[in-house]
PyMOL Python script that loads the backbone (N, CA, C, O; Angstrom):
from pymol import cmd

cmd.read_pdbstr("""\
ATOM      1  N   MET A   1      58.677 -26.990  21.026  1.00  0.00           N
ATOM      2  CA  MET A   1      58.785 -26.958  19.653  1.00  0.00           C
ATOM      3  C   MET A   1      58.071 -27.486  18.723  1.00  0.00           C
ATOM      4  O   MET A   1      57.898 -27.048  17.585  1.00  0.00           O
ATOM      5  N   SER A   2      57.565 -28.618  19.285  1.00  0.00           N
ATOM      6  CA  SER A   2      56.669 -29.658  18.560  1.00  0.00           C
ATOM      7  C   SER A   2      55.225 -28.972  18.756  1.00  0.00           C
ATOM      8  O   SER A   2      54.397 -29.070  17.850  1.00  0.00           O
ATOM      9  N   SER A   3      54.937 -28.298  19.906  1.00  0.00           N
ATOM     10  CA  SER A   3      53.444 -27.598  19.939  1.00  0.00           C
ATOM     11  C   SER A   3      53.678 -26.182  18.902  1.00  0.00           C
ATOM     12  O   SER A   3      52.752 -25.729  18.230  1.00  0.00           O
ATOM     13  N   ASN A   4      54.631 -25.775  18.905  1.00  0.00           N
ATOM     14  CA  ASN A   4      54.564 -24.442  17.983  1.00  0.00           C
ATOM     15  C   ASN A   4      54.597 -24.722  16.519  1.00  0.00           C
ATOM     16  O   ASN A   4      53.954 -23.939  15.820  1.00  0.00           O
ATOM     17  N   SER A   5      55.304 -25.813  15.860  1.00  0.00           N
ATOM     18  CA  SER A   5      55.015 -26.380  14.727  1.00  0.00           C
ATOM     19  C   SER A   5      53.626 -27.010  14.445  1.00  0.00           C
ATOM     20  O   SER A   5      53.181 -27.070  13.299  1.00  0.00           O
ATOM     21  N   ASN A   6      52.972 -27.463  15.496  1.00  0.00           N
ATOM     22  CA  ASN A   6      51.639 -27.773  15.363  1.00  0.00           C
ATOM     23  C   ASN A   6      50.874 -26.832  15.253  1.00  0.00           C
ATOM     24  O   ASN A   6      50.042 -26.897  14.348  1.00  0.00           O
ATOM     25  N   LEU A   7      50.896 -25.753  16.057  1.00  0.00           N
ATOM     26  CA  LEU A   7      50.293 -24.577  15.651  1.00  0.00           C
ATOM     27  C   LEU A   7      50.283 -23.797  14.478  1.00  0.00           C
ATOM     28  O   LEU A   7      49.348 -23.175  13.974  1.00  0.00           O
ATOM     29  N   THR A   8      51.481 -23.920  14.106  1.00  0.00           N
ATOM     30  CA  THR A   8      51.632 -23.311  12.561  1.00  0.00           C
ATOM     31  C   THR A   8      50.939 -24.065  11.556  1.00  0.00           C
ATOM     32  O   THR A   8      50.350 -23.506  10.631  1.00  0.00           O
ATOM     33  N   ASN A   9      50.991 -25.577  11.727  1.00  0.00           N
ATOM     34  CA  ASN A   9      50.257 -26.226  10.744  1.00  0.00           C
ATOM     35  C   ASN A   9      49.146 -25.976  10.947  1.00  0.00           C
ATOM     36  O   ASN A   9      48.591 -25.727   9.876  1.00  0.00           O
ATOM     37  N   MET A  10      48.339 -25.885  11.965  1.00  0.00           N
ATOM     38  CA  MET A  10      46.863 -25.782  11.981  1.00  0.00           C
ATOM     39  C   MET A  10      46.408 -24.491  11.684  1.00  0.00           C
ATOM     40  O   MET A  10      45.210 -24.316  11.464  1.00  0.00           O
ATOM     41  N   ARG A  11      47.389 -23.356  11.641  1.00  0.00           N
ATOM     42  CA  ARG A  11      47.153 -22.098  11.163  1.00  0.00           C
ATOM     43  C   ARG A  11      46.801 -22.334   9.625  1.00  0.00           C
ATOM     44  O   ARG A  11      45.764 -22.068   9.017  1.00  0.00           O
ATOM     45  N   ARG A  12      48.061 -22.953   9.161  1.00  0.00           N
ATOM     46  CA  ARG A  12      48.133 -23.249   7.702  1.00  0.00           C
ATOM     47  C   ARG A  12      46.694 -23.933   7.149  1.00  0.00           C
ATOM     48  O   ARG A  12      46.127 -23.557   6.123  1.00  0.00           O
ATOM     49  N   LEU A  13      46.308 -24.807   7.866  1.00  0.00           N
ATOM     50  CA  LEU A  13      45.301 -25.716   7.395  1.00  0.00           C
ATOM     51  C   LEU A  13      43.898 -24.837   7.649  1.00  0.00           C
ATOM     52  O   LEU A  13      43.002 -25.089   6.842  1.00  0.00           O
ATOM     53  N   VAL A  14      43.638 -23.964   8.541  1.00  0.00           N
ATOM     54  CA  VAL A  14      42.577 -23.154   8.596  1.00  0.00           C
ATOM     55  C   VAL A  14      42.784 -22.152   7.378  1.00  0.00           C
ATOM     56  O   VAL A  14      41.810 -21.957   6.651  1.00  0.00           O
ATOM     57  N   GLU A  15      43.768 -21.619   7.151  1.00  0.00           N
ATOM     58  CA  GLU A  15      43.927 -20.667   6.226  1.00  0.00           C
ATOM     59  C   GLU A  15      43.514 -21.275   4.761  1.00  0.00           C
ATOM     60  O   GLU A  15      42.937 -20.619   3.894  1.00  0.00           O
ATOM     61  N   GLN A  16      43.897 -22.592   4.646  1.00  0.00           N
ATOM     62  CA  GLN A  16      43.462 -23.488   3.316  1.00  0.00           C
ATOM     63  C   GLN A  16      42.125 -23.591   3.117  1.00  0.00           C
ATOM     64  O   GLN A  16      41.566 -23.293   2.062  1.00  0.00           O
ATOM     65  N   LEU A  17      41.508 -24.069   4.251  1.00  0.00           N
ATOM     66  CA  LEU A  17      39.985 -24.196   4.538  1.00  0.00           C
ATOM     67  C   LEU A  17      39.220 -22.994   4.190  1.00  0.00           C
ATOM     68  O   LEU A  17      38.198 -23.135   3.518  1.00  0.00           O
ATOM     69  N   ARG A  18      39.692 -21.528   4.666  1.00  0.00           N
ATOM     70  CA  ARG A  18      39.009 -20.345   4.500  1.00  0.00           C
ATOM     71  C   ARG A  18      39.169 -20.176   2.945  1.00  0.00           C
ATOM     72  O   ARG A  18      38.224 -19.824   2.239  1.00  0.00           O
ATOM     73  N   LEU A  19      40.450 -20.456   2.446  1.00  0.00           N
ATOM     74  CA  LEU A  19      40.508 -20.107   1.013  1.00  0.00           C
ATOM     75  C   LEU A  19      39.404 -20.857   0.135  1.00  0.00           C
ATOM     76  O   LEU A  19      38.619 -20.340  -0.660  1.00  0.00           O
ATOM     77  N   GLU A  20      39.543 -22.249   0.485  1.00  0.00           N
ATOM     78  CA  GLU A  20      38.451 -23.194  -0.322  1.00  0.00           C
ATOM     79  C   GLU A  20      37.172 -22.826   0.071  1.00  0.00           C
ATOM     80  O   GLU A  20      36.352 -23.163  -0.783  1.00  0.00           O
ATOM     81  N   ALA A  21      36.639 -22.220   1.107  1.00  0.00           N
ATOM     82  CA  ALA A  21      35.294 -21.899   1.523  1.00  0.00           C
ATOM     83  C   ALA A  21      34.900 -20.650   0.652  1.00  0.00           C
ATOM     84  O   ALA A  21      33.736 -20.280   0.494  1.00  0.00           O
ATOM     85  N   SER A  22      35.983 -20.055   0.116  1.00  0.00           N
ATOM     86  CA  SER A  22      35.702 -18.885  -0.446  1.00  0.00           C
ATOM     87  C   SER A  22      35.437 -18.808  -1.917  1.00  0.00           C
ATOM     88  O   SER A  22      34.909 -17.876  -2.524  1.00  0.00           O
ATOM     89  N   VAL A  23      35.931 -20.043  -2.434  1.00  0.00           N
ATOM     90  CA  VAL A  23      35.938 -20.274  -3.968  1.00  0.00           C
ATOM     91  C   VAL A  23      34.559 -20.140  -4.432  1.00  0.00           C
ATOM     92  O   VAL A  23      33.796 -20.728  -3.665  1.00  0.00           O
ATOM     93  N   GLU A  24      33.901 -19.515  -5.520  1.00  0.00           N
ATOM     94  CA  GLU A  24      32.712 -19.734  -5.931  1.00  0.00           C
ATOM     95  C   GLU A  24      32.430 -21.144  -6.804  1.00  0.00           C
ATOM     96  O   GLU A  24      33.191 -21.612  -7.652  1.00  0.00           O
ATOM     97  N   ARG A  25      31.404 -21.583  -6.463  1.00  0.00           N
ATOM     98  CA  ARG A  25      30.993 -22.826  -6.986  1.00  0.00           C
ATOM     99  C   ARG A  25      29.727 -22.790  -7.776  1.00  0.00           C
ATOM    100  O   ARG A  25      28.745 -22.106  -7.488  1.00  0.00           O
ATOM    101  N   ILE A  26      29.830 -23.509  -8.694  1.00  0.00           N
ATOM    102  CA  ILE A  26      28.485 -23.748  -9.816  1.00  0.00           C
ATOM    103  C   ILE A  26      27.832 -24.857  -9.602  1.00  0.00           C
ATOM    104  O   ILE A  26      28.390 -25.605  -8.800  1.00  0.00           O
ATOM    105  N   LYS A  27      26.686 -25.284 -10.110  1.00  0.00           N
ATOM    106  CA  LYS A  27      25.948 -26.774  -9.910  1.00  0.00           C
ATOM    107  C   LYS A  27      26.560 -27.308 -11.378  1.00  0.00           C
ATOM    108  O   LYS A  27      26.876 -26.706 -12.405  1.00  0.00           O
ATOM    109  N   VAL A  28      26.577 -28.530 -11.044  1.00  0.00           N
ATOM    110  CA  VAL A  28      27.381 -29.539 -12.118  1.00  0.00           C
ATOM    111  C   VAL A  28      26.327 -29.208 -13.317  1.00  0.00           C
ATOM    112  O   VAL A  28      26.859 -28.968 -14.401  1.00  0.00           O
ATOM    113  N   SER A  29      24.944 -29.165 -13.269  1.00  0.00           N
ATOM    114  CA  SER A  29      24.222 -29.165 -14.440  1.00  0.00           C
ATOM    115  C   SER A  29      24.482 -27.676 -15.468  1.00  0.00           C
ATOM    116  O   SER A  29      24.357 -27.552 -16.686  1.00  0.00           O
ATOM    117  N   GLN A  30      24.844 -26.769 -14.522  1.00  0.00           N
ATOM    118  CA  GLN A  30      25.141 -25.380 -15.278  1.00  0.00           C
ATOM    119  C   GLN A  30      26.727 -25.414 -15.818  1.00  0.00           C
ATOM    120  O   GLN A  30      27.051 -24.679 -16.750  1.00  0.00           O
ATOM    121  N   ALA A  31      27.549 -26.174 -15.277  1.00  0.00           N
ATOM    122  CA  ALA A  31      28.838 -26.417 -15.859  1.00  0.00           C
ATOM    123  C   ALA A  31      28.725 -27.364 -16.980  1.00  0.00           C
ATOM    124  O   ALA A  31      29.405 -27.088 -17.969  1.00  0.00           O
ATOM    125  N   ALA A  32      28.039 -28.370 -17.021  1.00  0.00           N
ATOM    126  CA  ALA A  32      27.744 -29.204 -18.219  1.00  0.00           C
ATOM    127  C   ALA A  32      27.111 -28.742 -19.181  1.00  0.00           C
ATOM    128  O   ALA A  32      27.415 -29.071 -20.328  1.00  0.00           O
ATOM    129  N   ALA A  33      26.051 -27.842 -18.910  1.00  0.00           N
ATOM    130  CA  ALA A  33      25.498 -26.660 -20.038  1.00  0.00           C
ATOM    131  C   ALA A  33      26.414 -25.950 -20.742  1.00  0.00           C
ATOM    132  O   ALA A  33      26.470 -25.997 -21.971  1.00  0.00           O
ATOM    133  N   GLU A  34      27.304 -25.141 -19.909  1.00  0.00           N
ATOM    134  CA  GLU A  34      28.337 -24.418 -20.304  1.00  0.00           C
ATOM    135  C   GLU A  34      29.358 -25.166 -21.274  1.00  0.00           C
ATOM    136  O   GLU A  34      29.590 -24.759 -22.412  1.00  0.00           O
ATOM    137  N   LEU A  35      29.976 -26.357 -20.684  1.00  0.00           N
ATOM    138  CA  LEU A  35      30.822 -27.172 -21.563  1.00  0.00           C
ATOM    139  C   LEU A  35      30.137 -27.559 -22.839  1.00  0.00           C
ATOM    140  O   LEU A  35      30.728 -27.512 -23.918  1.00  0.00           O
ATOM    141  N   GLN A  36      28.904 -27.937 -22.716  1.00  0.00           N
ATOM    142  CA  GLN A  36      28.336 -28.548 -24.130  1.00  0.00           C
ATOM    143  C   GLN A  36      28.184 -27.241 -25.100  1.00  0.00           C
ATOM    144  O   GLN A  36      28.425 -27.328 -26.304  1.00  0.00           O
ATOM    145  N   GLN A  37      27.844 -26.251 -24.599  1.00  0.00           N
ATOM    146  CA  GLN A  37      27.732 -24.896 -25.460  1.00  0.00           C
ATOM    147  C   GLN A  37      29.177 -24.451 -26.119  1.00  0.00           C
ATOM    148  O   GLN A  37      29.361 -24.099 -27.285  1.00  0.00           O
ATOM    149  N   TYR A  38      30.179 -24.564 -25.035  1.00  0.00           N
ATOM    150  CA  TYR A  38      31.566 -24.325 -25.444  1.00  0.00           C
ATOM    151  C   TYR A  38      31.933 -25.301 -26.698  1.00  0.00           C
ATOM    152  O   TYR A  38      32.409 -24.869 -27.748  1.00  0.00           O
ATOM    153  N   CYS A  39      31.671 -26.564 -26.468  1.00  0.00           N
ATOM    154  CA  CYS A  39      32.267 -27.542 -27.432  1.00  0.00           C
ATOM    155  C   CYS A  39      31.335 -27.374 -28.822  1.00  0.00           C
ATOM    156  O   CYS A  39      31.966 -27.642 -29.845  1.00  0.00           O
ATOM    157  N   LEU A  40      30.098 -27.021 -28.999  1.00  0.00           N
ATOM    158  CA  LEU A  40      29.336 -26.829 -30.135  1.00  0.00           C
ATOM    159  C   LEU A  40      29.919 -25.492 -30.829  1.00  0.00           C
ATOM    160  O   LEU A  40      30.120 -25.438 -32.042  1.00  0.00           O
ATOM    161  N   GLN A  41      30.158 -24.485 -30.002  1.00  0.00           N
ATOM    162  CA  GLN A  41      30.691 -23.487 -30.502  1.00  0.00           C
ATOM    163  C   GLN A  41      32.056 -23.495 -31.558  1.00  0.00           C
ATOM    164  O   GLN A  41      32.191 -22.860 -32.604  1.00  0.00           O
ATOM    165  N   ASN A  42      32.915 -24.349 -30.965  1.00  0.00           N
ATOM    166  CA  ASN A  42      34.040 -24.468 -31.292  1.00  0.00           C
ATOM    167  C   ASN A  42      34.493 -25.841 -31.949  1.00  0.00           C
ATOM    168  O   ASN A  42      35.643 -26.258 -32.090  1.00  0.00           O
ATOM    169  N   ALA A  43      33.152 -26.505 -32.359  1.00  0.00           N
ATOM    170  CA  ALA A  43      33.418 -27.919 -33.081  1.00  0.00           C
ATOM    171  C   ALA A  43      33.950 -27.757 -34.541  1.00  0.00           C
ATOM    172  O   ALA A  43      34.371 -28.752 -35.129  1.00  0.00           O
ATOM    173  N   THR A  44      33.943 -26.412 -35.201  1.00  0.00           N
ATOM    174  CA  THR A  44      34.527 -26.172 -36.465  1.00  0.00           C
ATOM    175  C   THR A  44      35.781 -26.291 -36.266  1.00  0.00           C
ATOM    176  O   THR A  44      36.473 -26.890 -37.090  1.00  0.00           O
ATOM    177  N   LYS A  45      36.289 -25.770 -35.190  1.00  0.00           N
ATOM    178  CA  LYS A  45      38.090 -25.463 -35.144  1.00  0.00           C
ATOM    179  C   LYS A  45      38.810 -26.751 -34.662  1.00  0.00           C
ATOM    180  O   LYS A  45      40.037 -26.809 -34.741  1.00  0.00           O
ATOM    181  N   ASP A  46      38.107 -27.755 -34.180  1.00  0.00           N
ATOM    182  CA  ASP A  46      38.489 -28.954 -33.603  1.00  0.00           C
ATOM    183  C   ASP A  46      39.172 -29.814 -34.432  1.00  0.00           C
ATOM    184  O   ASP A  46      38.427 -30.408 -35.212  1.00  0.00           O
ATOM    185  N   ALA A  47      40.461 -30.104 -34.533  1.00  0.00           N
ATOM    186  CA  ALA A  47      40.930 -30.907 -35.436  1.00  0.00           C
ATOM    187  C   ALA A  47      40.746 -32.186 -35.242  1.00  0.00           C
ATOM    188  O   ALA A  47      41.102 -32.899 -36.180  1.00  0.00           O
ATOM    189  N   LEU A  48      40.221 -32.805 -34.152  1.00  0.00           N
ATOM    190  CA  LEU A  48      39.811 -34.333 -33.832  1.00  0.00           C
ATOM    191  C   LEU A  48      38.588 -34.484 -34.654  1.00  0.00           C
ATOM    192  O   LEU A  48      38.435 -35.565 -35.222  1.00  0.00           O
ATOM    193  N   LEU A  49      37.568 -33.427 -34.822  1.00  0.00           N
ATOM    194  CA  LEU A  49      36.463 -33.652 -35.590  1.00  0.00           C
ATOM    195  C   LEU A  49      36.558 -33.207 -37.033  1.00  0.00           C
ATOM    196  O   LEU A  49      35.772 -33.761 -37.802  1.00  0.00           O
ATOM    197  N   VAL A  50      37.222 -32.480 -37.436  1.00  0.00           N
ATOM    198  CA  VAL A  50      37.182 -31.938 -38.853  1.00  0.00           C
ATOM    199  C   VAL A  50      38.554 -32.412 -39.597  1.00  0.00           C
ATOM    200  O   VAL A  50      38.650 -32.305 -40.819  1.00  0.00           O
ATOM    201  N   GLY A  51      39.352 -32.810 -38.997  1.00  0.00           N
ATOM    202  CA  GLY A  51      40.546 -33.331 -39.562  1.00  0.00           C
ATOM    203  C   GLY A  51      41.454 -32.088 -39.425  1.00  0.00           C
ATOM    204  O   GLY A  51      41.092 -30.975 -39.043  1.00  0.00           O
ATOM    205  N   VAL A  52      42.950 -32.543 -39.879  1.00  0.00           N
ATOM    206  CA  VAL A  52      43.785 -31.574 -40.081  1.00  0.00           C
ATOM    207  C   VAL A  52      44.181 -31.573 -41.413  1.00  0.00           C
ATOM    208  O   VAL A  52      44.472 -32.619 -41.993  1.00  0.00           O
ATOM    209  N   PRO A  53      44.221 -30.308 -42.026  1.00  0.00           N
ATOM    210  CA  PRO A  53      44.639 -29.858 -43.569  1.00  0.00           C
ATOM    211  C   PRO A  53      46.258 -30.577 -43.670  1.00  0.00           C
ATOM    212  O   PRO A  53      47.159 -30.499 -42.835  1.00  0.00           O
ATOM    213  N   THR A  54      46.254 -31.139 -44.715  1.00  0.00           N
ATOM    214  CA  THR A  54      47.641 -31.877 -44.845  1.00  0.00           C
ATOM    215  C   THR A  54      48.839 -31.112 -44.891  1.00  0.00           C
ATOM    216  O   THR A  54      49.911 -31.503 -44.430  1.00  0.00           O
ATOM    217  N   GLY A  55      48.581 -29.617 -45.657  1.00  0.00           N
ATOM    218  CA  GLY A  55      49.675 -28.654 -45.786  1.00  0.00           C
ATOM    219  C   GLY A  55      50.058 -28.329 -44.242  1.00  0.00           C
ATOM    220  O   GLY A  55      51.250 -28.164 -43.981  1.00  0.00           O
ATOM    221  N   SER A  56      49.199 -28.244 -43.325  1.00  0.00           N
ATOM    222  CA  SER A  56      49.651 -27.784 -41.886  1.00  0.00           C
ATOM    223  C   SER A  56      49.876 -28.696 -40.872  1.00  0.00           C
ATOM    224  O   SER A  56      50.085 -28.304 -39.724  1.00  0.00           O
ATOM    225  N   ASN A  57      49.855 -29.922 -41.180  1.00  0.00           N
ATOM    226  CA  ASN A  57      49.968 -31.258 -40.222  1.00  0.00           C
ATOM    227  C   ASN A  57      51.328 -31.197 -39.728  1.00  0.00           C
ATOM    228  O   ASN A  57      52.191 -31.478 -40.559  1.00  0.00           O
ATOM    229  N   PRO A  58      51.716 -30.889 -38.550  1.00  0.00           N
ATOM    230  CA  PRO A  58      52.960 -30.963 -37.981  1.00  0.00           C
ATOM    231  C   PRO A  58      53.348 -32.612 -37.772  1.00  0.00           C
ATOM    232  O   PRO A  58      54.523 -32.967 -37.689  1.00  0.00           O
ATOM    233  N   PHE A  59      52.481 -33.342 -37.715  1.00  0.00           N
ATOM    234  CA  PHE A  59      52.753 -34.528 -37.448  1.00  0.00           C
ATOM    235  C   PHE A  59      53.044 -35.597 -38.519  1.00  0.00           C
ATOM    236  O   PHE A  59      53.350 -36.753 -38.224  1.00  0.00           O
ATOM    237  N   ARG A  60      52.931 -35.153 -39.743  1.00  0.00           N
ATOM    238  CA  ARG A  60      52.949 -35.871 -40.906  1.00  0.00           C
ATOM    239  C   ARG A  60      54.557 -36.580 -41.098  1.00  0.00           C
ATOM    240  O   ARG A  60      55.542 -36.091 -40.544  1.00  0.00           O
ATOM    241  N   GLU A  61      54.603 -37.543 -41.788  1.00  0.00           N
ATOM    242  CA  GLU A  61      55.889 -38.255 -41.957  1.00  0.00           C
ATOM    243  C   GLU A  61      56.803 -37.249 -42.747  1.00  0.00           C
ATOM    244  O   GLU A  61      56.378 -36.605 -43.706  1.00  0.00           O
ATOM    245  N   PRO A  62      58.008 -37.168 -42.303  1.00  0.00           N
ATOM    246  CA  PRO A  62      58.883 -36.229 -43.144  1.00  0.00           C
ATOM    247  C   PRO A  62      59.447 -36.901 -44.660  1.00  0.00           C
ATOM    248  O   PRO A  62      59.797 -38.062 -44.869  1.00  0.00           O
ATOM    249  N   ARG A  63      59.413 -36.011 -45.398  1.00  0.00           N
ATOM    250  CA  ARG A  63      59.790 -36.325 -46.740  1.00  0.00           C
ATOM    251  C   ARG A  63      61.248 -36.909 -46.816  1.00  0.00           C
ATOM    252  O   ARG A  63      62.021 -36.262 -46.109  1.00  0.00           O
ATOM    253  N   SER A  64      61.736 -37.786 -47.376  1.00  0.00           N
ATOM    254  CA  SER A  64      62.954 -38.338 -47.351  1.00  0.00           C
ATOM    255  C   SER A  64      63.650 -37.316 -48.609  1.00  0.00           C
ATOM    256  O   SER A  64      63.095 -36.886 -49.620  1.00  0.00           O
ATOM    257  N   CYS A  65      64.941 -37.131 -48.176  1.00  0.00           N
ATOM    258  CA  CYS A  65      65.559 -36.216 -49.220  1.00  0.00           C
ATOM    259  C   CYS A  65      66.638 -37.287 -49.966  1.00  0.00           C
ATOM    260  O   CYS A  65      67.338 -38.128 -49.402  1.00  0.00           O
ATOM    261  N   SER A  66      66.568 -37.055 -51.088  1.00  0.00           N
ATOM    262  CA  SER A  66      67.671 -38.054 -51.721  1.00  0.00           C
ATOM    263  C   SER A  66      68.570 -37.362 -52.848  1.00  0.00           C
ATOM    264  O   SER A  66      68.120 -36.816 -53.855  1.00  0.00           O
ATOM    265  N   LEU A  67      69.502 -37.443 -52.610  1.00  0.00           N
ATOM    266  CA  LEU A  67      70.562 -36.881 -53.620  1.00  0.00           C
ATOM    267  C   LEU A  67      71.101 -37.437 -54.805  1.00  0.00           C
ATOM    268  O   LEU A  67      71.609 -38.557 -54.760  1.00  0.00           O
ATOM    269  N   LEU A  68      71.050 -36.778 -55.885  1.00  0.00           N
ATOM    270  CA  LEU A  68      71.337 -37.490 -57.145  1.00  0.00           C
ATOM    271  C   LEU A  68      72.721 -37.379 -57.567  1.00  0.00           C
ATOM    272  O   LEU A  68      73.096 -37.927 -58.604  1.00  0.00           O
TER     273      LEU A  68
END
""", "prot")
cmd.dss("prot")
cmd.show_as("cartoon", "prot")
cmd.util.cbc("prot")
cmd.orient("prot")
């Protein structure tokens, strides 16, 4: 029983290693350049850089409602 489960675990490990070996990889410098290009292209849409318009800010303090 133990050798059977060990064999199953080894097969799963081999399958996982095959899957990881088939993943397409790129160089770090290429990934960094693509990330920088993406950030520069989308900088005008980034709320952390340009701020959030007050009318569409979902995190603003709710207005209090007072009844007269």
